[in-house]
C-alpha positions in Angstrom: -85.1 154.7 121.8 -82.5 157.1 122.9 -80.0 157.3 126.1 -78.1 159.7 127.8 -75.3 161.2 125.1 -72.7 161.5 128.1 -73.2 157.7 128.3 -70.6 155.8 126.7 -72.3 152.8 127.2 -75.7 153.7 128.5 -76.4 151.1 131.8 -80.2 150.5 131.2 -79.5 149.6 127.5 -76.5 146.9 128.9 -78.4 145.4 131.1 -81.2 145.0 128.9 -79.4 143.5 126.3 -77.4 141.0 128.5 -80.9 140.0 129.7 -82.1 139.2 126.3 -79.0 137.5 125.7 -79.6 135.2 128.3 -82.9 134.2 127.4 -82.0 133.3 123.5 -78.9 132.8 123.8 -77.8 135.3 120.6 -75.6 137.6 120.0 -77.1 141.1 120.2 -76.0 144.4 118.6 -77.0 148.0 118.7 -75.9 151.0 117.1 -75.9 154.3 118.7 -75.0 157.8 117.2 -73.2 160.2 119.4 -76.6 161.8 120.3 -77.1 158.9 122.1 -79.9 157.8 119.0 -80.0 153.8 119.1 -80.0 153.8 114.6 -79.9 149.7 114.2 -80.2 146.9 116.0 -78.9 143.1 114.6 -79.8 139.5 116.4 -77.4 137.0 115.3 -77.0 133.2 116.9 -74.8 131.7 119.4 -71.3 133.1 118.4 -71.9 135.4 115.9 -73.9 138.5 114.8 -74.1 140.6 111.5 -72.5 143.7 111.1 -74.4 146.1 108.5 -73.0 148.8 107.3 -75.1 151.9 108.3 -75.0 155.3 107.8 -73.1 158.1 109.2 -70.8 161.3 108.6 -69.4 160.5 104.7 -65.8 162.4 105.4 -63.9 159.5 105.1 -60.8 161.3 106.9 -63.4 161.0 110.1 -64.6 158.6 112.2 -68.3 157.4 111.0 -70.0 159.4 114.8 -71.2 155.8 115.5 -70.5 153.1 117.9 -71.2 149.5 117.6 -72.4 147.7 121.4 -73.1 143.7 121.0 -73.3 141.0 123.7 -71.2 137.5 123.8 -73.1 134.8 125.3 -70.5 132.7 126.5 -69.7 135.3 129.1 -66.3 136.7 127.7 -66.4 140.3 126.7 -63.0 140.2 125.1 -63.0 141.7 121.2 -62.2 139.6 118.2 -60.7 140.3 115.2 -63.4 140.2 113.6 -64.8 142.9 115.6 -61.5 145.1 115.3 -61.5 144.7 111.6 -65.2 145.6 111.4 -64.0 148.9 113.4 -61.9 149.9 111.3 -64.0 149.2 107.7 -66.7 150.9 109.1 -65.1 154.0 111.0 -66.9 153.2 113.7 -66.3 155.8 117.1 -65.9 152.3 119.0 -66.6 148.9 119.4 -67.9 147.5 122.2 -68.3 143.5 123.4 -70.7 142.5 126.7 -69.8 139.4 128.2 -73.0 138.0 129.2 -74.0 134.9 131.5 -77.5 134.2 132.5 -78.7 137.5 131.5 -75.7 139.2 133.8 -72.9 141.4 132.3 -69.4 139.3 133.3 -67.3 142.2 131.6 -66.7 144.7 129.1 -64.1 145.7 126.4 -63.6 148.1 124.2 -62.0 148.8 120.8 -61.4 152.1 120.0 -59.6 153.6 116.4 -56.3 155.1 116.3 -54.7 157.2 113.3 -51.5 155.3 112.0 -48.4 156.9 111.0 -49.8 158.6 107.7 -52.5 159.8 109.7 -55.3 157.4 108.4 -57.9 155.6 111.0 -56.0 152.3 110.3 -54.8 151.0 113.9 -57.0 150.0 117.0 -56.6 149.6 120.3 -58.2 147.7 123.2 -59.3 148.6 126.8 -60.7 147.1 129.5 -62.3 144.7 130.9 -64.9 147.0 132.6 -67.3 146.3 134.9 -70.9 146.9 133.4 -71.4 149.9 135.9 -68.3 151.3 135.8 -68.2 154.8 135.1 -64.6 154.8 134.1 -65.4 153.5 130.5 -67.0 157.1 129.7 -63.4 158.7 129.9 -63.1 156.8 126.5 -65.1 159.5 124.9 -61.9 161.7 125.3 -60.0 159.3 123.3 -62.2 158.8 120.6 -62.5 162.2 120.2 -58.7 162.7 120.1 -58.6 160.2 117.3 -61.3 162.2 115.3 -59.2 165.4 115.1 -57.6 165.3 111.6 -53.9 166.4 112.3 -52.6 169.2 109.4 -49.9 166.6 108.5 -52.3 163.5 107.6 -53.3 162.6 104.1 -55.9 160.3 103.6 -55.4 157.4 101.4 -57.8 155.8 99.3 -57.6 151.9 99.3 -55.5 150.5 96.7 -57.8 149.6 93.3 -56.7 146.0 94.2 -59.1 143.6 95.3 -58.6 141.3 98.3 -59.4 138.0 97.7 -59.4 134.7 99.9 -59.0 131.4 97.8 -60.7 128.5 98.2 -60.0 124.7 96.9 -62.0 121.5 97.7 -60.4 118.1 97.8 -62.6 115.1 97.4 -59.6 112.5 97.3 -56.2 111.6 98.3 -53.6 111.3 95.7 -49.4 111.0 96.1 -47.8 114.1 96.9 -45.3 116.2 95.2 -43.0 118.1 96.9 -45.3 117.5 100.0 -48.1 119.5 98.8 -51.3 117.7 97.7 -52.8 117.9 94.3 -55.3 120.3 96.1 -52.8 122.5 97.3 -50.8 122.5 94.1 -53.8 123.9 91.8 -54.6 126.6 94.7 -50.8 127.7 94.6 -51.6 127.9 90.3 -54.9 130.0 91.0 -53.0 132.4 93.7 -51.0 133.2 90.7 -54.0 133.6 88.3 -55.5 136.1 91.1 -51.9 138.1 90.9 -52.2 138.1 87.0 -55.7 139.4 87.2 -54.3 142.0 89.7 -56.1 140.6 93.3 -53.7 140.2 96.5 -54.5 137.0 98.1 -55.0 137.1 101.7 -56.0 133.6 102.8 -56.3 129.9 100.8 -58.4 127.5 102.1 -58.7 123.6 101.2 -61.9 122.1 102.3 -61.8 117.9 102.0 -64.9 116.3 101.9 -66.1 113.4 99.4 -68.2 115.0 97.1 -69.4 118.7 96.4 -72.2 120.5 98.1 -74.8 120.9 95.4 -75.7 124.4 97.6 -72.6 125.6 99.0 -69.9 123.7 97.0 -68.0 123.1 100.1 -70.8 123.0 102.7 -72.9 125.5 104.6 -70.9 125.2 107.5 -67.6 125.7 106.2 -68.8 128.8 103.9 -70.2 130.7 107.1 -67.0 129.7 108.8 -65.2 131.3 105.6 -68.0 134.3 105.8 -66.1 135.0 109.5 -62.8 134.5 107.9 -63.8 137.4 105.1 -65.0 139.6 107.7 -61.4 139.3 109.8 -59.3 139.8 107.1 -61.2 142.5 105.4 -61.5 140.6 102.0 -63.9 141.6 98.9 -63.5 138.7 97.0 -63.6 134.9 97.2 -62.3 133.0 94.7 -63.2 129.0 94.4 -60.8 126.7 92.5 -63.7 125.0 90.3 -66.4 125.5 88.3 -69.7 127.0 90.4 -73.4 127.0 89.1 -75.2 130.1 89.6 -77.5 128.7 92.4 -73.8 128.1 94.0 -72.6 131.4 93.5 -75.7 133.1 94.5 -76.2 130.9 98.0 -72.6 131.6 98.8 -72.6 135.2 98.2 -76.0 135.6 100.2 -73.7 134.2 103.4 -70.4 135.7 103.0 -71.8 139.3 101.7 -68.9 139.4 98.9 -68.3 138.8 95.3 -68.1 135.2 94.3 -66.1 133.8 91.4 -64.5 131.0 89.8 -61.6 130.0 88.4 -63.4 129.9 84.6 -64.2 133.6 85.6 -61.4 134.5 86.7 -59.6 132.7 83.9 -62.1 134.7 81.5 -61.0 138.0 83.2 -57.3 137.5 82.7 -58.0 136.6 78.8 -59.9 139.9 78.5 -57.5 141.9 80.3 -54.7 140.1 77.3 -56.8 140.8 74.4 -55.4 143.3 71.4 -56.2 141.9 68.9 -60.3 142.2 67.0 -59.8 138.4 66.9 -58.3 137.9 70.6 -61.4 140.1 71.7 -64.2 138.2 69.6 -63.1 135.5 71.3 -62.7 136.0 74.8 -66.3 137.7 74.6 -67.9 134.9 73.0 -66.7 132.4 75.3 -68.1 134.6 78.6 -71.1 135.0 76.9 -71.3 131.1 76.3 -70.0 130.6 80.4 -72.1 133.2 81.2 -75.8 132.8 79.5 -76.3 129.6 81.6 -75.4 130.8 84.7 -77.8 134.1 84.6 -80.5 132.6 86.5 -79.4 132.1 90.7 -76.5 134.5 90.5 -76.6 137.1 93.2 -74.7 140.0 93.2 -72.9 139.2 90.0 -76.0 139.9 87.7 -75.1 143.1 87.7 -71.6 143.2 86.5 -71.3 147.2 86.0 -69.3 147.6 89.0 -65.7 146.6 88.4 -63.4 144.7 89.4 -62.1 141.3 88.8 -64.7 138.6 87.0 -66.6 141.7 84.9 -63.9 142.6 82.4 -64.2 142.2 79.1 -65.9 143.5 75.7 -69.3 141.6 76.4 -69.9 142.7 80.5 -72.5 145.3 79.2 -74.6 142.4 77.4 -74.9 140.7 80.9 -77.8 143.1 81.5 -80.2 142.0 78.5 -81.9 138.6 78.8 -81.0 135.6 77.4 -82.3 135.9 74.0 -80.4 138.9 73.0 -77.4 137.3 74.6 -77.7 134.1 72.1 -78.1 136.8 69.3 -74.9 137.9 70.1 -73.3 134.9 70.6 -74.5 133.8 66.8 -73.1 137.4 65.5 -69.3 136.8 67.1 -69.3 132.9 65.7 -70.3 134.6 62.6 -67.6 137.1 62.7 -64.8 134.4 64.0 -65.9 132.3 60.6 -64.6 135.0 58.6 -61.4 135.4 60.8 -61.2 131.6 60.1 -61.3 131.7 56.4 -59.0 134.2 56.3 -56.6 132.6 58.7 -57.1 129.4 56.4 -56.1 131.3 53.5 -52.9 132.5 55.4 -51.8 128.9 56.1 -52.6 128.1 52.1 -50.5 130.4 51.3 -47.8 129.4 52.9 -48.2 125.7 52.2 -47.7 126.9 48.4 -44.8 128.7 49.0 -43.5 125.3 51.2 -42.7 127.7 54.0 -42.6 125.0 56.7 -44.3 126.5 59.8 -43.5 125.5 63.4 -45.5 126.0 66.6 -44.6 126.8 70.3 -46.8 124.5 72.9 -47.0 124.2 76.4 -47.6 125.1 79.7 -48.3 129.2 80.6 -44.9 130.7 81.6 -43.0 128.1 80.3 -41.3 130.6 78.6 -42.6 130.4 75.1 -42.4 133.6 74.2 -38.6 134.3 75.6 -37.8 131.3 73.1 -39.4 133.0 70.1 -37.4 136.1 71.2 -34.3 134.1 71.7 -34.7 132.4 68.0 -36.3 135.1 65.7 -34.7 138.2 67.3 -37.6 139.6 68.1 -39.4 141.5 70.5 -42.4 139.6 71.8 -44.0 140.4 75.2 -42.3 137.8 77.9 -43.6 138.5 81.3 -43.2 136.1 84.6 -47.3 136.3 84.5 -49.5 133.8 83.6 -51.0 134.1 80.1 -48.4 137.2 78.9 -49.2 135.9 75.3 -53.0 135.5 74.1 -52.8 136.8 70.3 -50.9 134.2 68.6 -47.4 135.7 67.3 -46.0 134.5 63.9 -42.5 135.2 63.5 -39.1 134.0 61.2 -36.1 132.9 61.2 -33.5 131.1 59.5 -31.7 127.7 60.3 -28.0 127.0 59.2 -28.4 126.4 55.7 -30.1 129.6 55.4 -33.7 128.0 55.2 -36.5 130.2 56.6 -39.0 129.0 59.1 -41.9 130.5 60.5 -42.3 130.7 64.2 -45.7 130.9 65.5 -46.2 131.6 69.6 -49.4 130.3 71.0 -51.6 130.7 73.9 -50.6 128.4 77.1 -52.6 125.9 78.3 -53.5 125.2 82.0 -55.0 122.4 84.2 -58.9 123.2 84.2 -58.7 125.0 80.8 -62.4 126.4 80.7 -63.8 124.6 77.6 -65.6 127.5 76.6 -62.2 128.6 76.0 -61.0 125.8 73.9 -64.2 126.3 71.6 -64.0 130.0 71.4 -59.8 129.5 70.7 -60.4 126.9 68.5 -58.9 128.5 65.2 -56.2 129.9 67.0 -55.5 126.6 68.9 -55.4 125.0 65.5 -52.0 126.8 64.5 -50.7 123.2 66.3 -52.9 121.2 64.1 -51.9 122.7 60.9 -48.0 123.4 62.3 -45.2 120.8 60.3 -43.7 120.1 64.3 -44.0 121.1 67.4 -41.8 122.5 70.2 -43.6 121.6 73.5 -41.5 124.3 75.6 -41.8 123.0 79.3 -40.6 125.1 82.4 -37.7 122.1 83.8 -37.7 124.5 87.1 -40.9 123.8 87.9 -41.6 121.1 90.2 -44.9 120.6 88.4 -43.1 119.9 85.2 -43.7 116.3 84.4 -47.9 117.4 85.4 -47.8 119.7 83.1 -46.6 118.1 80.0 -49.2 115.5 80.6 -52.0 118.3 81.0 -50.9 119.8 77.5 -50.3 116.5 76.0 -53.8 116.0 77.1 -54.8 119.2 75.2 -53.4 118.3 72.2 -54.9 115.2 71.4 -58.1 116.9 71.9 -57.4 119.3 69.2 -56.5 116.3 67.2 -52.6 117.2 66.9 -51.2 114.3 69.4 -49.8 113.0 66.2 -47.4 115.7 65.0 -43.9 115.5 65.4 -42.6 117.0 68.6 -39.3 118.5 69.9 -39.3 119.0 73.7 -37.7 121.8 75.0 -37.0 121.7 78.7 -36.6 125.3 79.1 -35.1 127.1 82.2 -32.7 124.7 82.8 -29.9 127.3 84.2 -32.3 127.6 87.4 -32.9 124.0 87.9 -31.0 122.4 91.1 -31.7 118.7 91.2 -31.2 117.4 87.7 -32.3 114.2 88.9 -35.6 114.6 89.2 -35.9 115.6 85.1 -37.7 112.2 84.3 -39.9 113.8 81.7 -40.1 111.6 78.6 -40.7 112.9 74.9 -42.0 109.3 72.7 -42.2 111.2 69.8 -38.6 113.5 69.4 -36.0 114.5 70.6 -35.4 116.4 74.2 -32.9 119.2 74.3 -32.3 120.8 77.2 -32.6 125.0 77.0 -32.1 128.1 78.3 -33.9 130.5 76.0 -33.1 133.5 78.5 -28.9 132.6 78.2 -29.0 130.8 74.8 -27.5 127.7 76.7 -28.8 124.5 74.2 -30.2 126.5 71.6 -28.3 125.4 68.8 -28.5 122.3 69.7 -31.9 122.3 69.2 -32.0 124.1 65.9 -30.2 121.0 64.8 -32.7 118.6 65.9 -35.7 120.9 64.6 -33.3 120.7 60.9 -33.5 117.0 61.0 -37.3 116.8 61.7 -38.4 119.6 59.4 -40.0 118.3 55.9 -37.4 118.4 52.9 -37.0 121.5 51.4 -36.7 120.3 48.0 -38.5 118.5 45.6 -37.4 116.7 42.3 -39.3 117.2 39.7 -39.5 116.6 35.8 -40.0 119.7 33.2 -40.6 120.5 29.4 -39.0 123.9 28.6 -39.6 125.3 25.0 -36.6 126.9 23.4 -39.1 130.3 23.4 -38.9 130.4 27.3 -35.4 130.7 27.5 -35.7 132.4 31.0 -36.7 128.8 33.0 -33.5 127.0 33.1 -31.5 129.9 34.3 -34.0 130.2 37.0 -33.5 126.4 38.4 -29.8 126.7 38.3 -30.6 129.6 40.3 -33.4 127.6 42.7 -32.0 124.1 42.5 -30.1 121.8 40.9 -30.7 120.4 37.3 -29.8 116.6 37.6 -30.8 115.9 33.6 -30.8 117.9 30.5 -32.4 116.4 27.3 -32.6 118.8 24.7 -35.2 118.0 21.9 -36.8 119.2 18.5 -38.9 122.1 20.1 -37.7 122.3 23.4 -35.7 120.7 26.9 -36.7 118.0 29.2 -35.4 118.8 32.1 -34.9 116.6 35.6 -34.2 119.0 38.4 -34.2 119.1 42.1 -35.6 122.8 43.3 -36.8 124.6 46.4 -40.2 123.9 47.0 -41.5 127.8 47.3 -39.9 128.5 44.5 -41.8 125.7 41.9 -44.8 128.2 41.3 -43.4 130.5 38.7 -43.1 127.0 36.7 -45.4 124.8 37.7 -46.9 125.3 33.8 -43.3 123.5 32.7 -44.0 120.3 35.1 -45.5 117.5 33.6 
């Protein structure tokens, strides 16, 4: 079909579109190029119509050379926010809305693009109302051609690399509010921090309240269709759900919204892939990613091909998703064997520490509680400490000395978080077990957080699942300098003492160190030895590294009772009886 190239709104076409809209009560969209040729037609429902991306001029500094004319069955021709965003995103010449009622044109509005102060086609202006046969509408061509001119000062800027995300949560029950926010709202706030850590820009946060999850669309088909409109209005290219989705749910939601959909687990795995530095860390992340995705290969929509990049696609294992399930399982087997070798080396290190009687302390706590900052304070080290979730992924070990000169090893572990993926716990088991084998734990709590008590419960629950719940624990209420209301710090530690500290300023650190000294197992051990006179070096060695309590000289040697540092026993253990 072809209209006059001079007519901005071909009268015959507009009248026919209004007539058909009246008969079927559905929106109709027609794409026309500057030659007057109709190049695409779409039919929607009573309130929406899909606007497919059409082929036009590929020069991103100019308009596409195509205008969209569509109807509104409710009789109102006003251009919607979704219409305007589509105009800007697709670089259309115009977005024309025809109000249609009882098969007749009621009014016409047109949105045209404008260049912003940088010369980019990022703004719009709406003209109207016009009548169905109003010839004034043809003057809009002059405005379009003027906007299409590339000014000499204009510089076209590519879109930001940051993905633009909408966050979606589901609340199935009502629980107590904390600082005026429900559990779902607080979880969505945390998801926003995770998205920020992954490099996304959050545009909207949506919570759906319903008694049960929808098996096909998670939040219900109607809400997903509403989500699709919001997505178009804000020009988002990523939707992140706060709970795990099945492969079928991802596919169904992507088909309706037309953009990539990921869940909380995929987001956390992506952050881990981004943060992993050591060989062990990369192996663990890849294993967790593959185990999570292998059950979701069937049913995935646009996610099935992950080579396009972006959040949810990072990590050493992304290319493996293009092969079949059998090869993925083979890869999983290989990774598990590699990690078993890593675990053997880690166990050897632990045995070496045990032989040398060097006590170990594991820092545990919610992510971004300040564990790495505390390690830097105690050990005078420079471990990466950022105000982002999961800044530390690979376990870090440093040493420091207590007041009496006793050496202690401090291990910084990966932070915990609510809804921590099961696959991640399994893959990082050897790393998380540092907490199990440590002599004691320092549970670092962000005292400035409104959710401190809830975060303590999450950490305690994960420690219990790891088998580390019986360890002696010092609780360090960190960031105390940022706490305004001390009265709300009603946190209990039934397994040990609580110290209010600031790892950033050093406040309370000396008191905590004294608490550590009291809890750690004794550094010295009482032993009895028989030392031949021919081995005269042994007794001076004992005096140097311990205390001689008793000596009895015999015919062939000396019996000694001594108190000696445990890590110094190894060279003289053959004399112990």
